[in-house]
C-alpha positions in Angstrom: -0.2 0.2 0.2 1.4 3.7 -1.2 1.5 5.5 1.4 -0.2 8.5 2.0 1.0 12.3 2.6 -1.8 13.6 4.7 -3.5 17.2 4.1 -5.2 17.6 6.9 -6.1 21.6 6.6 -5.6 22.1 3.2 -8.1 22.9 0.9 -9.4 21.4 -2.6 -10.6 23.6 -4.7 -13.5 22.2 -7.4 -11.7 22.6 -10.9 -13.5 24.1 -13.6 -13.6 20.8 -15.3 -15.0 18.9 -11.9 -18.5 17.7 -13.6 -19.8 16.4 -10.1 -22.8 18.9 -9.7 -22.4 18.8 -5.7 -19.3 20.4 -5.7 -19.2 22.7 -8.4 -16.7 26.0 -8.6 -16.4 24.2 -4.0 -13.9 25.1 -2.2 -13.9 22.0 0.3 -11.6 22.4 4.2 -9.4 19.2 4.7 -10.8 18.1 8.4 -9.1 14.6 8.7 -6.7 12.7 5.0 -5.0 9.2 6.2 -5.1 6.1 4.7 -8.4 4.9 6.1 -9.7 8.4 3.5 -11.1 11.5 3.5 -13.2 14.3 5.3 -14.5 18.2 5.3 -16.3 20.7 4.5 -17.2 22.8 2.2 -17.1 26.1 2.7 -19.0 28.0 0.4 -22.5 26.2 0.0 -24.5 28.2 2.5 -28.4 27.1 2.8 -31.2 29.1 3.7 -31.2 27.9 6.9 -30.4 29.9 10.1 -28.3 28.5 13.2 -30.8 29.8 15.2 -34.1 27.6 13.8 -31.8 24.3 14.7 -28.5 24.6 17.4 -29.8 27.9 18.4 -27.3 27.8 21.4 -24.9 27.9 19.5 -26.6 31.7 17.1 -25.0 33.8 18.7 -21.8 32.5 17.8 -21.8 31.9 14.5 -20.1 33.7 12.0 -22.7 36.1 9.1 -24.0 35.4 8.0 -25.8 33.4 10.4 -26.7 30.4 8.3 -26.0 26.8 8.2 -23.9 25.6 5.3 -23.8 22.7 3.4 -21.1 20.5 3.9 -20.8 18.0 1.4 -23.8 15.5 0.6 -22.4 12.7 2.8 -25.4 13.2 6.0 -26.9 16.0 5.7 -29.0 15.5 9.1 -25.8 16.3 10.8 -24.0 19.5 11.7 -20.1 19.5 12.7 -19.0 23.1 14.2 -15.9 24.6 12.2 -14.1 27.2 14.1 -10.9 29.3 14.7 -9.8 29.5 17.5 -6.1 31.3 17.8 -3.2 31.0 20.6 -1.9 27.8 21.4 -3.9 26.9 23.9 -7.8 25.7 22.8 -10.8 26.2 24.9 -13.0 22.8 26.3 -15.4 21.1 23.0 -12.5 22.1 20.8 -10.1 20.1 19.2 -7.9 21.4 16.9 -7.6 20.2 12.8 -4.7 22.5 11.5 -3.5 25.7 13.1 -6.3 28.3 14.2 -8.9 25.5 13.0 -10.5 23.1 14.7 -13.4 20.8 15.2 -16.4 22.9 18.3 -18.2 20.0 20.4 -21.7 20.7 19.9 -22.5 19.1 23.0 -20.3 21.8 24.6 -21.9 24.9 26.5 -21.6 27.4 24.3 -20.3 28.8 26.7 -17.4 27.8 27.9 -16.0 28.7 23.7 -17.3 31.5 23.4 -14.6 33.8 24.9 -12.0 32.2 23.0 -14.1 31.3 19.0 -12.4 33.5 16.2 -14.6 32.5 14.5 -17.7 29.2 14.0 -19.8 27.4 10.9 -21.6 25.0 11.0 -22.0 22.3 9.2 -25.2 20.7 7.7 -23.5 17.0 6.5 -19.9 16.2 5.1 -18.0 15.5 2.2 -16.1 12.1 2.7 -13.8 10.4 0.4 -13.3 6.7 0.8 -9.0 5.2 0.8 -7.8 6.4 -2.3 -10.8 7.7 -4.2 -9.6 11.3 -3.0 -6.0 10.4 -4.3 -7.8 9.5 -8.1 -9.6 12.3 -7.8 -6.6 14.7 -7.5 -4.6 12.8 -10.2 -8.0 12.9 -12.5 -7.3 16.7 -12.2 -10.2 17.5 -10.7 -9.2 19.2 -8.1 -6.4 22.3 -7.0 -5.2 21.3 -3.1 -3.8 24.8 -2.0 -3.2 26.5 1.5 -6.2 27.1 4.0 -6.2 30.5 5.9 -8.0 30.8 8.9 -10.3 32.7 7.1 -11.5 30.7 5.0 -13.8 29.1 7.3 -15.3 31.9 8.0 -15.6 33.6 5.5 -18.0 36.8 4.8 -19.1 36.7 1.3 -19.2 32.5 0.7 -20.0 32.5 -3.1 -17.1 35.0 -3.5 -14.9 32.0 -2.0 -13.8 30.1 -4.9 -12.4 33.0 -6.6 -10.9 34.4 -3.9 -8.7 32.0 -2.7 -7.5 31.0 -6.0 -6.7 35.1 -6.5 -3.7 34.8 -3.8 -2.2 31.7 -5.2 1.5 32.9 -6.4 1.0 31.0 -9.4 -1.5 30.3 -13.0 -3.9 29.3 -10.5 -4.4 33.5 -10.3 -5.6 32.9 -13.2 -7.7 30.3 -13.1 -11.0 32.4 -10.9 -11.1 34.7 -14.5 -13.1 31.8 -15.0 -15.9 32.2 -16.5 -19.4 30.4 -15.4 -20.6 30.0 -18.9 -17.4 29.8 -20.7 -19.9 29.0 -23.9 -20.3 33.6 -23.3 -16.3 34.2 -24.4 
């Protein structure tokens, strides 16, 4: 078996050629990636559902827009909290994933984390890949892999995140940000 180099904490940015409608112009934050598979959340799919409608105690801590995001096509009836907490130590109820980004235990009383949170998003569902599946998609050119920044988790204009992430790259990827939504209009 080939060794898998962990991409945990990095972003998967959908290439314009990716045909899966679940991931059209998606930016996925990988929360776990190893030989067992991969798990992440789509950062730029807001839903019309307010956080207060499903997790009222967490609503005051959720970033703008204060809605639930569709984390992916898997387990849409489950919720994940992803938060940015600067500093070395995180509070009880938060587990570091990469850098300042971590997962929130939504069973924890929100007041235990409130003072430390630098940004919180609630996701319904997640994106998942079995062993070797993501590596195959990467080999097929479906995704660009780029570094994440803590601000990506709570980017204020999620519809613009795909272009913003590509634009900040110091390579030819910055040019992909200008790719038209409908190339036939060119």
